[in-house]
C-alpha positions as CSV (number, residue, x, y, z in Angstrom):
1,X,1.1,5.0,22.7
2,X,3.8,2.8,21.3
3,X,4.3,-0.8,22.4
4,X,7.5,-2.0,20.7
5,X,7.1,-6.2,21.1
6,X,10.7,-6.9,19.9
7,X,10.8,-10.7,20.9
8,X,7.6,-13.0,21.8
9,X,10.6,-15.3,23.9
10,X,11.3,-12.9,26.3
11,X,8.6,-13.7,28.7
12,X,10.5,-11.4,31.5
13,X,8.9,-8.2,29.5
14,X,5.7,-9.5,30.0
15,X,5.9,-10.2,33.5
16,X,7.4,-6.6,34.3
17,X,4.4,-5.3,32.5
18,X,1.7,-7.4,34.3
19,X,3.8,-6.5,37.5
20,X,3.2,-2.8,37.2
21,X,-0.5,-3.2,36.0
22,X,-1.5,-0.9,38.3
23,X,0.4,2.0,37.2
24,X,0.2,1.0,33.7
25,X,-3.7,2.1,33.5
26,X,-4.0,4.1,30.4
27,X,-7.1,6.4,30.3
28,X,-6.4,8.7,27.6
29,X,-4.8,6.2,25.0
30,X,-6.8,6.4,22.2
31,X,-4.7,5.1,19.8
32,X,-2.1,2.2,20.1
33,X,1.0,1.1,17.9
34,X,2.2,-2.4,18.2
35,X,5.5,-3.1,16.3
36,X,6.5,-6.8,16.4
37,X,10.1,-7.6,15.1
38,X,11.2,-11.2,14.3
39,X,14.5,-11.8,13.9
40,X,17.2,-14.8,14.9
41,X,17.8,-13.1,17.8
42,X,14.5,-14.1,19.3
43,X,15.3,-16.9,22.0
44,X,14.0,-18.8,24.6
45,X,16.4,-18.2,26.9
46,X,14.9,-21.0,28.9
47,X,11.6,-19.4,29.8
48,X,8.3,-20.8,30.0
49,X,6.6,-19.8,26.9
50,X,3.3,-21.0,27.5
51,X,0.2,-18.5,27.2
52,X,2.9,-15.7,26.6
53,X,0.6,-14.4,23.5
54,X,-2.7,-14.7,25.0
55,X,-1.6,-13.2,28.2
56,X,0.1,-10.1,26.0
57,X,-3.3,-9.7,24.2
58,X,-5.3,-9.4,27.2
59,X,-2.9,-7.1,29.1
60,X,-3.1,-4.7,26.0
61,X,-6.8,-4.4,26.2
62,X,-6.5,-3.9,30.1
63,X,-3.8,-1.4,30.2
64,X,-6.0,0.5,27.3
65,X,-9.9,0.7,28.1
66,X,-10.5,3.7,26.1
67,X,-8.9,2.6,22.8
68,X,-10.4,3.0,19.4
69,X,-7.5,2.4,17.2
70,X,-4.6,-0.4,17.2
71,X,-1.6,0.1,14.5
72,X,0.0,-2.9,13.9
73,X,3.6,-3.5,12.4
74,X,5.1,-6.6,11.3
75,X,9.0,-6.9,10.4
76,X,10.1,-10.4,10.1
77,X,13.6,-11.0,9.2
78,X,13.9,-14.2,10.7
79,X,15.9,-17.1,8.9
80,X,13.3,-19.6,10.3
81,X,9.9,-20.4,11.0
82,X,9.7,-23.3,13.5
83,X,9.6,-23.6,17.2
84,X,7.5,-22.5,20.2
85,X,8.2,-19.1,20.0
86,X,7.0,-19.0,16.4
87,X,3.9,-20.7,17.7
88,X,3.2,-18.0,20.4
89,X,4.0,-15.5,17.4
90,X,1.1,-17.0,15.5
91,X,-1.3,-16.7,18.2
92,X,-0.1,-12.9,19.4
93,X,-1.0,-11.4,15.9
94,X,-4.3,-13.6,15.8
95,X,-5.1,-12.1,18.7
96,X,-4.6,-8.5,17.6
97,X,-5.9,-8.9,14.2
98,X,-9.2,-10.2,15.7
99,X,-10.0,-7.2,17.6
100,X,-12.5,-4.6,15.8
101,X,-10.0,-1.9,16.7
102,X,-7.2,-3.0,14.6
103,X,-7.4,-0.2,11.5
104,X,-3.6,-0.2,10.5
105,X,-1.9,-3.1,9.1
106,X,2.0,-2.8,8.1
107,X,3.7,-6.2,7.2
108,X,7.4,-4.2,6.4
109,X,9.3,-6.9,4.8
110,X,8.2,-9.6,2.8
111,X,6.8,-11.8,5.5
112,X,6.9,-15.6,6.0
113,X,3.7,-17.1,4.7
114,X,2.7,-18.5,8.6
115,X,2.8,-14.6,9.4
116,X,0.3,-13.8,6.4
117,X,-1.7,-16.5,7.2
118,X,-1.9,-15.5,11.0
119,X,-3.3,-12.0,9.6
120,X,-6.1,-13.7,7.6
121,X,-9.0,-13.0,10.0
122,X,-8.2,-9.5,9.9
123,X,-11.1,-7.2,8.7
124,X,-12.3,-3.5,8.6
125,X,-8.6,-2.2,8.0
126,X,-8.9,1.3,7.0
127,X,-4.6,1.1,5.9
128,X,-2.7,-1.7,4.2
129,X,0.8,-1.5,3.5
130,X,2.6,-4.9,2.2
131,X,5.2,-6.3,0.0
132,X,3.8,-8.6,-2.9
133,X,6.2,-11.4,-3.6
134,X,5.4,-15.0,-3.6
135,X,2.8,-14.7,-1.1
136,X,0.9,-12.7,-3.0
137,X,-2.5,-15.1,-2.9
138,X,-2.5,-14.9,0.8
139,X,-1.9,-10.9,0.5
140,X,-5.0,-10.9,-2.0
141,X,-7.0,-12.5,0.6
142,X,-6.6,-9.8,3.1
143,X,-7.1,-7.1,0.6
144,X,-10.3,-8.6,-0.7
145,X,-11.5,-9.1,2.6
146,X,-11.1,-5.6,3.8
147,X,-11.9,-4.0,0.2
148,X,-15.0,-2.3,1.7
149,X,-13.3,-0.4,4.2
150,X,-9.6,0.1,2.9
151,X,-8.6,4.0,2.6
152,X,-5.2,4.0,1.8
153,X,-3.1,0.8,0.1
154,X,0.6,0.8,-0.3
155,X,2.2,-2.0,-2.2
156,X,5.8,-2.8,-2.5
157,X,6.4,-5.0,-5.6
158,X,9.2,-8.0,-4.9
159,X,7.4,-10.0,-7.4
160,X,5.0,-9.4,-10.3
161,X,3.4,-12.5,-10.2
162,X,-0.7,-12.4,-10.5
163,X,-0.7,-9.0,-10.2
164,X,-4.2,-9.1,-11.4
165,X,-5.1,-10.6,-8.2
166,X,-5.3,-7.2,-6.7
167,X,-8.7,-6.5,-8.7
168,X,-9.7,-10.0,-9.3
169,X,-10.8,-12.6,-7.0
170,X,-10.3,-16.4,-7.2
171,X,-13.0,-17.0,-9.4
172,X,-12.3,-14.2,-11.6
173,X,-14.5,-11.7,-10.5
174,X,-13.9,-8.0,-10.0
175,X,-13.0,-6.9,-6.6
176,X,-14.0,-3.3,-6.0
177,X,-12.6,-0.9,-3.2
178,X,-15.4,1.7,-3.1
179,X,-13.8,3.9,-0.6
180,X,-10.0,4.0,-1.3
181,X,-8.6,7.2,-1.7
182,X,-5.0,6.6,-1.9
183,X,-3.1,3.5,-3.9
184,X,0.9,3.9,-4.0
185,X,2.8,1.3,-5.8
186,X,6.5,1.4,-4.4
187,X,9.7,0.3,-6.2
188,X,11.5,-2.6,-4.8
189,X,14.2,-2.6,-7.5
190,X,11.8,-5.2,-10.0
191,X,10.5,-4.1,-12.9
192,X,7.7,-5.2,-14.1
193,X,7.5,-7.4,-17.8
194,X,4.2,-8.5,-18.3
195,X,1.6,-5.5,-19.4
196,X,-1.5,-7.5,-20.2
197,X,-4.6,-6.2,-19.8
198,X,-6.4,-6.7,-16.3
199,X,-9.9,-6.3,-16.5
200,X,-12.6,-5.3,-19.4
201,X,-14.7,-2.8,-18.2
202,X,-15.0,-3.1,-13.9
203,X,-13.7,0.0,-12.2
204,X,-12.0,-1.4,-9.0
205,X,-11.1,2.3,-7.5
206,X,-14.5,4.3,-7.9
207,X,-13.1,7.3,-5.4
208,X,-9.8,7.2,-6.0
209,X,-8.0,10.8,-5.3
210,X,-4.4,10.3,-5.4
211,X,-2.7,7.7,-7.5
212,X,1.4,7.1,-7.1
213,X,3.4,4.6,-8.8
214,X,6.8,4.8,-8.3
215,X,7.1,1.7,-10.2
216,X,6.6,1.5,-14.1
217,X,2.7,1.6,-14.5
218,X,2.2,-2.7,-14.3
219,X,-1.2,-3.0,-16.2
220,X,-1.8,-3.3,-19.9
221,X,-4.9,-1.3,-19.7
222,X,-6.6,1.8,-17.6
223,X,-7.5,-0.7,-14.5
224,X,-6.7,2.1,-11.9
225,X,-8.4,5.1,-14.0
226,X,-11.7,3.9,-14.7
227,X,-14.7,5.2,-12.6
228,X,-12.8,8.1,-10.6
229,X,-12.4,10.9,-13.1
230,X,-14.4,12.9,-10.7
231,X,-12.3,12.5,-7.7
232,X,-8.5,12.0,-9.0
233,X,-6.4,15.2,-7.6
234,X,-3.2,13.9,-7.6
235,X,-1.2,11.5,-10.1
236,X,2.5,10.5,-10.2
237,X,2.9,8.5,-13.1
238,X,6.1,6.6,-14.1
239,X,5.5,4.9,-17.4
240,X,7.5,4.9,-21.0
241,X,6.0,6.4,-23.8
242,X,4.1,3.4,-25.0
243,X,2.4,3.8,-21.5
244,X,1.4,7.2,-21.6
245,X,0.2,6.2,-25.2
246,X,-1.9,3.4,-23.9
247,X,-3.7,5.7,-21.1
248,X,-4.3,8.5,-23.6
249,X,-5.7,6.0,-26.1
250,X,-7.9,4.7,-23.5
251,X,-9.4,8.1,-22.9
252,X,-7.6,8.5,-19.6
253,X,-6.4,12.2,-20.1
254,X,-9.4,13.1,-22.5
255,X,-10.4,16.7,-22.6
256,X,-12.1,17.7,-19.8
257,X,-12.5,14.7,-17.9
258,X,-10.2,14.7,-14.8
259,X,-11.7,17.7,-13.9
260,X,-10.3,17.9,-10.1
261,X,-7.2,16.6,-11.1
262,X,-4.6,19.0,-9.2
263,X,-1.3,17.8,-9.5
264,X,0.0,15.8,-12.0
265,X,3.8,14.1,-12.1
266,X,5.2,12.2,-15.6
267,X,8.2,10.7,-14.9
268,X,10.0,9.4,-18.1
269,X,13.0,9.6,-20.6
270,X,12.4,10.1,-24.0
271,X,16.1,10.8,-25.0
272,X,16.4,7.5,-26.7
273,X,13.8,7.6,-29.0
274,X,13.6,8.7,-32.3
275,X,10.8,10.9,-32.7
276,X,11.3,12.9,-30.0
277,X,9.1,15.6,-31.0
278,X,6.1,13.2,-31.6
279,X,6.4,12.2,-28.1
280,X,6.4,15.7,-26.7
281,X,3.7,16.2,-28.8
282,X,1.8,13.4,-27.0
283,X,2.6,14.7,-23.5
284,X,1.4,18.3,-24.7
285,X,-1.7,17.1,-25.6
286,X,-2.1,15.4,-22.2
287,X,-0.9,18.3,-20.1
288,X,-3.4,20.8,-22.0
289,X,-6.1,18.2,-22.0
290,X,-6.3,18.5,-17.8
291,X,-6.0,22.3,-17.7
292,X,-7.1,24.4,-16.4
293,X,-7.8,22.3,-13.2
294,X,-4.4,21.5,-13.2
295,X,-2.2,23.6,-10.4
296,X,1.0,21.7,-10.2
297,X,3.3,19.8,-12.9
298,X,6.5,17.8,-12.3
299,X,8.4,16.5,-15.5
300,X,11.4,14.7,-15.1
301,X,12.8,14.5,-18.5
302,X,14.6,17.7,-19.6
303,X,13.1,17.8,-23.5
304,X,9.8,17.4,-22.1
305,X,10.3,19.8,-19.2
306,X,11.7,22.4,-21.9
307,X,8.7,22.4,-23.9
308,X,6.6,22.9,-21.2
309,X,8.6,25.7,-20.2
310,X,8.4,27.4,-23.7
311,X,4.5,27.1,-23.6
312,X,2.9,26.8,-20.4
313,X,4.9,29.2,-17.9
314,X,2.0,31.5,-17.9
315,X,-0.6,29.1,-17.3
316,X,0.9,26.8,-14.2
317,X,3.5,26.3,-11.7
318,X,6.2,24.2,-13.3
319,X,8.9,22.0,-11.6
320,X,11.4,19.7,-13.1
């Protein structure tokens, strides 16, 4: 079941739903997707807004009594954040995020501070999708509050400010995500420029199975790869030679360490490096160390691919 509540100010939508309540009783609706789009097309139209958010939350609960899973997607394109319709929106978001049924939260755009703060009561999320930007402190609070329940975390980076807040709380202590299985870093066209070490010894993702970074690996240490050598199955790693060499030096790709690894993708370009042979040699050592468990290897650089074809064709499936 999917409800697209496009504009909170349109009270006529709610009135029609309430008048049809007897016919809108979904006895088999176990999963619900609520999509809230906030844009400059939202207008009051002279409608009475008082209580719309509260009535909407209650109506959702009444219409779907067997519900056990709610997914909330918020898309914020509005140029302003004042007025009664926005206060009603805050109430609606707070009502939905306070229900223990909410398992998935998607903040599809860089959301305004008041929207993120409205989500702050949320707990027990299993999936979180967000954009890391100037509101990263508020996002970090949501991540930390749900660290024990999160299974999937998808982050698009519009800013690399305070990146360490993903795994360090406001007091400087490590944050551990004990059950996180999937971690995605997505590209928004912003390049990381700070590769400082983040943690000295903590292992924030001990059960990580899938790590995909569609941005240049943003940490100056092996933060992502600690404590999960036996669980990692799929790695998509974008990083220049310095990053690969750093991770290799940290022991991430040590002989026999990644015993569960099945897929490895390396996205790099070495054509501008003077000593291409030395670079390829490092990559070959890394790849050789993760065999024989590896079943699929993808290399996006032609020089690396050619070297792999020459030495590994009979040992592994290669794509380039």
